[in-house]
C-alpha positions as CSV (number, residue, x, y, z in Angstrom):
1,X,-11.5,18.5,-42.3
2,X,-8.9,16.0,-42.2
3,X,-6.9,17.6,-39.5
4,X,-9.9,17.1,-37.1
5,X,-9.4,13.5,-36.5
6,X,-9.3,11.7,-33.2
7,X,-5.7,10.7,-33.1
8,X,-5.5,9.7,-29.5
9,X,-7.8,6.7,-29.9
10,X,-5.1,4.5,-31.2
11,X,-1.4,4.0,-30.4
12,X,0.5,4.1,-27.2
13,X,-1.1,6.3,-24.4
14,X,2.2,6.8,-22.7
15,X,3.6,8.1,-26.0
16,X,0.7,10.5,-26.3
17,X,1.3,11.6,-22.7
18,X,5.0,12.1,-23.2
19,X,4.5,14.0,-26.5
20,X,1.6,16.2,-25.4
21,X,3.1,16.9,-21.9
22,X,6.6,17.5,-23.4
23,X,5.5,20.0,-26.0
24,X,3.1,21.8,-23.7
25,X,5.6,22.1,-20.9
26,X,8.2,23.7,-23.2
27,X,5.7,26.4,-24.1
28,X,4.6,26.9,-20.5
29,X,8.1,26.7,-19.4
30,X,9.0,29.7,-21.9
31,X,6.4,31.9,-20.2
32,X,7.3,30.8,-16.6
33,X,11.0,31.3,-17.3
34,X,10.2,34.8,-18.4
35,X,8.4,35.3,-15.0
36,X,11.4,34.0,-13.3
37,X,13.6,36.3,-15.4
38,X,11.3,39.2,-14.2
39,X,12.2,38.2,-10.7
40,X,15.9,37.9,-11.5
41,X,16.3,41.1,-13.2
42,X,14.4,42.9,-10.5
43,X,16.5,41.2,-7.8
44,X,19.6,42.6,-9.6
45,X,18.2,46.2,-8.6
46,X,19.0,45.2,-5.1
47,X,15.8,46.3,-3.6
48,X,14.0,43.6,-1.6
49,X,10.7,45.8,-1.7
50,X,10.6,45.4,-5.4
51,X,10.9,41.7,-5.1
52,X,8.3,41.6,-2.6
53,X,5.9,43.8,-4.8
54,X,6.4,41.3,-7.5
55,X,5.5,38.5,-5.3
56,X,2.3,40.1,-4.0
57,X,1.2,41.2,-7.5
58,X,2.0,37.6,-8.8
59,X,-0.6,36.3,-6.3
60,X,-3.3,38.7,-7.8
61,X,-2.3,37.7,-11.5
62,X,-2.4,34.0,-10.6
63,X,-5.9,34.5,-9.7
64,X,-6.9,36.2,-12.9
65,X,-4.9,33.6,-15.0
66,X,-6.7,30.8,-13.1
67,X,-10.1,32.1,-14.5
68,X,-8.5,31.8,-18.0
69,X,-7.3,28.4,-17.3
70,X,-11.0,27.3,-16.4
71,X,-12.1,28.5,-19.8
72,X,-9.4,26.6,-21.7
73,X,-10.3,23.4,-19.7
74,X,-13.9,23.6,-21.2
75,X,-12.5,24.1,-24.6
76,X,-10.3,21.1,-24.3
77,X,-12.7,18.8,-22.8
78,X,-15.6,19.5,-25.1
79,X,-13.8,19.8,-28.4
80,X,-11.8,16.8,-27.9
81,X,-14.8,14.6,-26.9
82,X,-16.8,15.9,-29.9
83,X,-13.8,15.0,-32.1
84,X,-13.7,11.6,-30.5
85,X,-17.4,11.1,-31.3
86,X,-16.6,12.2,-34.9
87,X,-18.9,15.3,-34.5
88,X,-16.7,17.7,-36.3
89,X,-19.3,20.5,-37.0
90,X,-20.3,20.4,-33.2
91,X,-16.5,20.7,-32.3
92,X,-16.3,23.7,-34.6
93,X,-19.3,25.5,-33.0
94,X,-18.1,24.6,-29.4
95,X,-14.7,26.1,-30.2
96,X,-16.0,29.3,-31.5
97,X,-18.6,29.7,-28.6
98,X,-16.1,28.9,-25.9
99,X,-13.7,31.8,-27.2
100,X,-16.4,34.2,-27.0
101,X,-17.6,33.2,-23.4
102,X,-13.9,33.1,-22.3
103,X,-13.5,36.6,-23.3
104,X,-16.7,37.8,-21.7
105,X,-16.1,36.1,-18.4
106,X,-12.6,37.2,-18.2
107,X,-13.4,40.8,-19.1
108,X,-15.9,41.0,-16.3
109,X,-13.4,39.5,-13.7
110,X,-10.6,41.8,-14.8
111,X,-12.7,45.0,-14.7
112,X,-13.9,43.9,-11.1
113,X,-10.3,43.2,-9.9
114,X,-8.9,46.3,-11.6
115,X,-11.4,48.5,-9.5
116,X,-10.2,47.0,-6.3
117,X,-6.5,46.6,-6.7
118,X,-5.6,48.5,-3.6
119,X,-7.9,46.4,-1.4
120,X,-6.9,43.2,-2.9
121,X,-3.3,43.9,-2.2
122,X,-4.1,45.0,1.4
123,X,-6.1,41.9,1.9
124,X,-2.9,39.7,1.4
125,X,-0.7,42.0,3.5
126,X,1.1,44.3,1.1
127,X,1.8,47.8,2.7
128,X,3.6,51.0,2.1
129,X,6.1,51.0,-0.8
130,X,5.6,47.4,-1.6
131,X,2.0,47.9,-2.2
132,X,2.6,51.1,-4.3
133,X,5.0,49.1,-6.5
134,X,2.8,46.0,-6.8
135,X,-0.2,48.4,-7.7
136,X,1.8,50.0,-10.5
137,X,2.7,46.5,-11.9
138,X,-0.9,45.4,-11.8
139,X,-2.3,48.5,-13.3
140,X,-0.4,47.7,-16.5
141,X,-0.6,43.8,-16.8
142,X,-4.0,43.1,-15.3
143,X,-6.0,44.7,-18.2
144,X,-4.4,42.3,-20.8
145,X,-6.1,39.3,-19.0
146,X,-8.8,38.9,-21.4
147,X,-6.1,38.6,-24.2
148,X,-4.4,35.7,-22.5
149,X,-7.8,34.1,-21.8
150,X,-8.5,33.8,-25.5
151,X,-4.9,32.7,-26.2
152,X,-5.2,29.9,-23.6
153,X,-8.5,28.6,-24.9
154,X,-7.1,28.7,-28.4
155,X,-4.1,26.6,-27.2
156,X,-6.4,24.2,-25.6
157,X,-8.3,23.9,-29.0
158,X,-5.0,23.1,-30.6
159,X,-4.2,20.4,-28.1
160,X,-7.7,19.0,-28.5
161,X,-7.1,18.3,-32.2
162,X,-3.6,17.0,-31.4
163,X,-1.6,19.9,-32.6
164,X,0.7,20.1,-29.6
165,X,3.6,21.6,-31.7
166,X,1.7,24.8,-32.7
167,X,0.3,25.2,-29.2
168,X,3.9,24.9,-27.8
169,X,5.4,27.3,-30.4
170,X,2.8,30.0,-29.5
171,X,3.8,30.0,-25.9
172,X,7.4,29.7,-26.9
173,X,7.3,32.7,-29.1
174,X,5.6,34.8,-26.4
175,X,8.4,33.8,-24.0
176,X,11.1,34.6,-26.4
177,X,9.5,38.1,-26.9
178,X,9.3,38.7,-23.1
179,X,12.8,37.6,-22.6
180,X,14.2,40.1,-25.1
181,X,12.0,42.9,-24.0
182,X,12.4,42.6,-20.2
183,X,16.0,43.9,-19.9
184,X,15.3,46.7,-22.4
185,X,12.4,48.0,-20.5
186,X,13.7,47.4,-17.0
187,X,17.2,48.5,-17.5
188,X,17.3,50.3,-21.0
189,X,14.4,52.5,-20.1
190,X,14.9,52.4,-16.4
191,X,11.2,51.5,-15.9
192,X,11.6,48.9,-13.0
193,X,8.4,47.0,-12.5
194,X,6.4,49.0,-15.0
195,X,8.9,47.8,-17.6
196,X,8.4,44.2,-16.7
197,X,4.6,44.6,-16.9
198,X,4.8,46.2,-20.4
199,X,7.1,43.5,-21.7
200,X,4.6,40.9,-20.4
201,X,1.6,42.6,-22.1
202,X,3.4,42.4,-25.4
203,X,4.3,38.8,-24.8
204,X,0.6,37.9,-24.2
205,X,-0.4,39.6,-27.5
206,X,2.3,37.4,-29.2
207,X,0.9,34.2,-27.7
208,X,-2.7,35.3,-28.8
209,X,-1.7,35.9,-32.4
210,X,0.2,32.6,-32.8
211,X,-2.4,30.3,-31.1
212,X,-5.4,31.8,-32.8
213,X,-4.1,31.8,-36.3
214,X,-3.5,28.1,-36.8
215,X,-6.8,27.4,-35.2
216,X,-8.7,29.5,-37.6
217,X,-6.6,29.1,-40.8
218,X,-4.9,25.6,-40.5
219,X,-7.5,23.6,-38.7
220,X,-10.6,25.7,-39.6
221,X,-11.8,24.9,-36.2
222,X,-13.2,28.5,-35.7
223,X,-15.9,30.3,-37.6
224,X,-17.6,33.6,-37.0
225,X,-19.5,33.0,-33.6
226,X,-23.3,33.0,-33.9
227,X,-25.4,34.0,-31.1
228,X,-27.7,31.1,-31.5
229,X,-24.7,28.5,-31.2
230,X,-23.4,30.5,-28.2
231,X,-26.7,30.3,-26.5
232,X,-27.2,26.5,-27.4
233,X,-23.7,25.5,-26.2
234,X,-23.3,27.8,-23.2
235,X,-24.9,25.4,-20.7
236,X,-22.5,22.6,-21.7
237,X,-19.5,25.2,-21.7
238,X,-20.6,26.6,-18.2
239,X,-21.1,23.2,-16.7
240,X,-17.4,22.5,-17.2
241,X,-16.1,26.0,-17.1
242,X,-17.6,27.3,-13.8
243,X,-16.4,24.2,-11.7
244,X,-13.1,24.5,-13.6
245,X,-12.7,28.2,-12.8
246,X,-13.6,27.7,-9.2
247,X,-11.2,24.7,-9.1
248,X,-8.3,26.7,-10.5
249,X,-8.9,29.7,-8.4
250,X,-8.6,27.6,-5.3
251,X,-4.9,27.5,-5.9
252,X,-4.3,31.4,-5.8
253,X,-6.7,31.6,-2.9
254,X,-4.4,29.0,-1.1
255,X,-1.4,31.0,-2.1
256,X,-2.9,34.2,-0.9
257,X,-3.5,32.6,2.5
258,X,0.2,31.5,2.6
259,X,1.4,35.0,1.4
260,X,-0.7,36.9,4.0
261,X,0.4,34.4,6.7
262,X,4.0,35.0,5.8
263,X,3.8,38.8,5.6
264,X,4.0,39.4,9.4
265,X,7.4,37.5,9.4
266,X,8.9,40.2,7.3
267,X,9.6,41.2,3.6
268,X,12.6,38.8,3.3
269,X,10.2,35.9,3.9
270,X,7.8,37.3,1.2
271,X,10.6,38.0,-1.1
272,X,12.0,34.4,-0.7
273,X,8.4,32.9,-1.2
274,X,8.0,35.1,-4.3
275,X,11.2,33.6,-6.0
276,X,9.9,30.1,-5.0
277,X,6.5,31.0,-6.6
278,X,8.4,31.7,-9.8
279,X,10.8,28.7,-9.5
280,X,7.9,26.2,-9.1
281,X,6.2,26.6,-12.5
282,X,9.6,26.5,-14.3
283,X,10.9,23.3,-12.5
284,X,7.6,21.6,-12.4
285,X,6.4,22.8,-15.7
286,X,5.7,19.2,-17.1
287,X,3.2,18.7,-14.0
288,X,1.4,21.9,-14.7
289,X,1.3,21.1,-18.5
290,X,-0.2,17.7,-17.9
291,X,-3.5,19.2,-16.7
292,X,-4.1,20.6,-20.2
293,X,-2.2,17.9,-22.2
294,X,-3.6,14.8,-20.9
295,X,-7.2,16.1,-21.0
296,X,-7.7,15.8,-24.8
297,X,-6.3,12.1,-24.6
298,X,-8.8,11.3,-21.9
299,X,-11.6,13.3,-23.7
300,X,-11.1,11.6,-27.1
301,X,-11.1,8.1,-25.7
302,X,-14.0,8.8,-23.4
303,X,-15.9,10.2,-26.4
304,X,-15.1,7.1,-28.4
305,X,-16.1,4.9,-25.4
306,X,-12.4,3.4,-25.1
307,X,-12.6,3.1,-21.3
308,X,-9.8,0.7,-21.4
309,X,-7.7,3.4,-22.9
310,X,-8.9,5.9,-20.4
311,X,-7.7,3.7,-17.6
312,X,-4.3,3.2,-19.3
313,X,-3.9,7.1,-19.8
314,X,-4.6,7.7,-16.0
315,X,-2.3,5.0,-14.8
316,X,0.6,6.2,-17.1
317,X,0.0,9.8,-16.2
318,X,0.2,9.1,-12.4
319,X,3.4,7.0,-12.9
320,X,5.1,9.7,-15.3
321,X,4.2,12.6,-12.8
322,X,5.7,10.8,-9.9
323,X,9.1,9.9,-11.6
324,X,9.3,13.4,-13.0
325,X,8.6,15.1,-9.5
326,X,11.3,12.7,-7.8
327,X,13.9,13.8,-10.5
328,X,13.2,17.5,-10.3
329,X,13.4,17.4,-6.4
330,X,16.8,15.8,-6.5
331,X,18.1,18.5,-9.0
332,X,16.8,21.2,-6.7
333,X,18.3,19.7,-3.6
334,X,21.8,19.5,-5.3
335,X,21.5,23.1,-6.9
336,X,20.0,24.9,-3.9
337,X,23.2,27.0,-3.1
338,X,23.5,28.1,-6.8
339,X,19.8,29.2,-6.8
340,X,20.1,31.3,-3.6
341,X,23.3,32.9,-4.9
342,X,21.7,33.7,-8.5
343,X,18.9,35.5,-6.9
344,X,20.9,37.4,-4.1
345,X,18.8,35.8,-1.4
346,X,20.2,36.5,2.1
347,X,18.9,35.9,5.6
348,X,15.3,34.5,6.0
349,X,14.9,34.7,2.0
350,X,17.8,32.3,1.8
351,X,16.5,30.2,4.6
352,X,13.0,29.6,3.1
353,X,14.5,28.8,-0.4
354,X,16.8,26.1,1.2
355,X,13.8,24.6,3.1
356,X,11.8,24.4,-0.2
357,X,14.5,22.7,-2.0
358,X,15.3,20.3,0.9
359,X,11.9,19.4,2.3
360,X,9.0,20.7,0.3
361,X,9.8,20.0,-3.3
362,X,9.4,16.3,-3.0
363,X,5.9,16.6,-1.9
364,X,5.0,17.8,-5.4
365,X,4.5,14.0,-6.1
366,X,1.1,14.6,-4.5
367,X,0.4,17.9,-6.3
368,X,1.0,15.8,-9.5
369,X,-1.5,13.3,-8.7
370,X,-4.0,16.0,-7.8
371,X,-3.4,17.6,-11.2
372,X,-4.0,14.3,-12.9
373,X,-7.2,13.7,-10.9
374,X,-8.4,17.2,-11.7
375,X,-8.1,16.9,-15.4
376,X,-9.6,13.5,-15.4
377,X,-12.8,14.6,-13.5
378,X,-13.1,17.6,-16.0
379,X,-13.0,15.4,-19.0
380,X,-15.0,12.5,-17.5
381,X,-18.0,14.6,-16.9
382,X,-17.4,15.1,-13.2
383,X,-16.1,18.7,-12.7
384,X,-17.7,19.2,-9.5
385,X,-15.3,16.6,-8.1
386,X,-12.4,18.8,-9.0
387,X,-14.1,21.8,-7.6
388,X,-14.9,20.2,-4.2
389,X,-11.3,18.8,-3.9
390,X,-9.5,22.0,-4.8
391,X,-11.8,24.2,-2.7
392,X,-11.3,21.9,0.3
393,X,-7.6,22.0,-0.3
394,X,-7.5,25.8,-0.6
395,X,-9.4,26.1,2.7
396,X,-9.2,23.2,5.1
397,X,-6.1,21.9,3.5
398,X,-4.2,25.1,3.8
399,X,-5.5,27.6,6.5
400,X,-5.2,25.3,9.5
401,X,-2.0,23.8,8.4
402,X,-0.2,27.1,7.7
403,X,-1.6,28.6,10.9
404,X,-0.3,25.8,13.2
405,X,2.8,25.7,11.1
406,X,3.4,29.4,11.8
407,X,2.6,29.1,15.3
408,X,5.0,26.1,16.0
409,X,7.9,26.9,13.6
410,X,7.6,30.4,12.6
411,X,7.9,31.5,8.9
412,X,9.2,28.0,7.9
413,X,6.3,26.4,9.4
414,X,4.0,28.2,6.8
415,X,5.9,26.3,4.3
416,X,5.8,22.9,6.3
417,X,2.1,23.4,6.7
418,X,1.4,24.0,3.0
419,X,3.4,21.0,2.0
420,X,1.5,18.7,4.5
421,X,-1.9,19.9,3.2
422,X,-0.5,18.9,-0.3
423,X,0.3,15.6,0.8
424,X,-3.1,14.9,2.5
425,X,-5.2,16.0,-0.3
426,X,-2.9,14.4,-3.0
427,X,-3.9,11.0,-1.2
428,X,-7.5,11.9,-1.1
429,X,-7.6,12.8,-4.7
430,X,-6.0,9.4,-5.7
431,X,-8.7,7.6,-3.5
432,X,-11.6,9.5,-5.1
433,X,-10.1,8.9,-8.6
434,X,-9.7,5.3,-8.1
435,X,-13.2,5.0,-6.8
436,X,-14.7,6.9,-9.8
437,X,-12.7,4.8,-12.2
438,X,-14.0,1.5,-10.7
439,X,-17.5,2.9,-11.0
440,X,-17.0,4.0,-14.4
441,X,-15.6,0.6,-15.7
442,X,-18.5,-1.2,-13.9
443,X,-21.0,1.0,-15.6
444,X,-19.5,0.6,-18.9
445,X,-19.3,-3.2,-18.6
446,X,-23.1,-3.1,-17.8
447,X,-23.8,-1.1,-20.8
448,X,-21.8,-3.4,-23.2
449,X,-23.4,-6.5,-21.6
450,X,-26.9,-5.0,-22.1
451,X,-26.1,-4.0,-25.6
452,X,-24.8,-7.6,-26.3
453,X,-28.0,-9.1,-24.8
454,X,-30.2,-6.9,-26.8
455,X,-28.2,-7.9,-30.0
456,X,-28.7,-11.6,-29.2
457,X,-32.3,-11.1,-28.5
458,X,-32.8,-9.3,-31.8
459,X,-31.2,-12.1,-33.7
460,X,-33.3,-14.6,-31.9
461,X,-36.6,-12.7,-32.4
462,X,-35.9,-11.9,-36.1
463,X,-38.3,-14.6,-37.5
464,X,-41.1,-13.1,-35.4
465,X,-40.7,-9.7,-36.5
466,X,-42.9,-10.2,-39.7
467,X,-45.8,-12.2,-38.1
468,X,-48.0,-12.4,-41.2
469,X,-45.3,-13.8,-43.3
470,X,-44.1,-16.3,-40.6
471,X,-47.7,-17.6,-40.0
472,X,-48.2,-18.0,-43.7
473,X,-45.0,-19.8,-44.3
474,X,-45.7,-22.0,-41.3
475,X,-49.3,-23.0,-42.6
476,X,-47.9,-23.9,-46.1
477,X,-45.2,-26.0,-44.5
478,X,-47.7,-27.9,-42.3
479,X,-50.0,-28.4,-45.2
480,X,-47.2,-29.9,-47.2
481,X,-46.4,-32.3,-44.3
482,X,-50.0,-33.5,-44.0
483,X,-50.2,-34.2,-47.8
484,X,-47.0,-36.1,-47.9
485,X,-46.8,-39.3,-46.0
486,X,-43.6,-40.0,-44.2
487,X,-41.3,-42.8,-45.3
488,X,-41.6,-44.5,-42.1
489,X,-45.5,-44.4,-42.2
């Protein structure tokens, strides 16, 4: 299987980061742009209630998607490591088993959430017409979550073998389909939020088809799953997937806390925050993509025991994400008036958007650092580190910050508090990552030194391995010396 080679164990790590992040971000951006277009088209209807409904529904969808991301992280980490260790058959078994587990886990989560849609919306502050419209949107889109779970896992499998192009094209095609169908369903069929949801379901099916096909046909990395293989590999998959799922669901939990804290300040604040929630993934798509794109690079080099290249990848990832965040923040600051005008934001909705573009966006430098740390821990065998950091950020890094922010500065204070929490936990993530890398390098050096010492000992001890032969040869040589007088004698 010539396509299943560890291509990231050689060449420039910065080049691999740029190629993988660039292609992954284009695909992600295509999907996120469609979400942004959903909000744009809904805003053209001139009803702030509909925009707020999409915002509340988006928080719920974000949670279900985060479960899918957890499964895809397990796929990328395990398959890339197996390929790095040149265990191609094991990589094939892991990929097949992960797809099955991703489908089962996400089906259970989706059914549970579907049964409690009204309660979930009430929990985050949706009421009246806003809650009714949000429920209509979720009732159509939520059942398609298992499809996107398989699609995202398959995309991670493509990135694990280094096929970033096909992974990008799958999401790009899905985005194009959604962009075409959105205005048709929303305006042509006059279906409002239901039309946007139907377009998104068809888009998800498109992503599934174009990500799964090359994994099966081109790379032959998927075979008919066997229960024995699933049972054998499930501990390794769940060891990464469960912490990764908890890690990724921490973000929507944090967003739910922010949304519910904003709700008492009015629908304008919620609508403005909903637009921000759609704008962030588009503008910072590269940072979101890095968590899935850098993972295979780290995984393959870690599997090949190239710790020097793992360090190089981490250093270049942090540098690249910081430069990117600074550039995007400057663009948002310059274009904030145009963004406010494009989405017909007025009053508090315009105010919260201006605050985001002016103050909050730059703090994504620390979000980027946390994303790099998360993918590093997931691919270096320490997924619980990511879990602990993200759960801490979603709770003690969000709740007290947004609470006191709201008490002191009102609706805008909620945004200030969330940004400050990002800064604090971004710094903590860098410290923890640096500590782990130092420990990992030290452990690797000790292992190499031990192996070198054993090699030296084996060379030294070789004459003593065959004792009978050594003693016999030694006796013959001694007898010869006794029989032959020396020249000096």
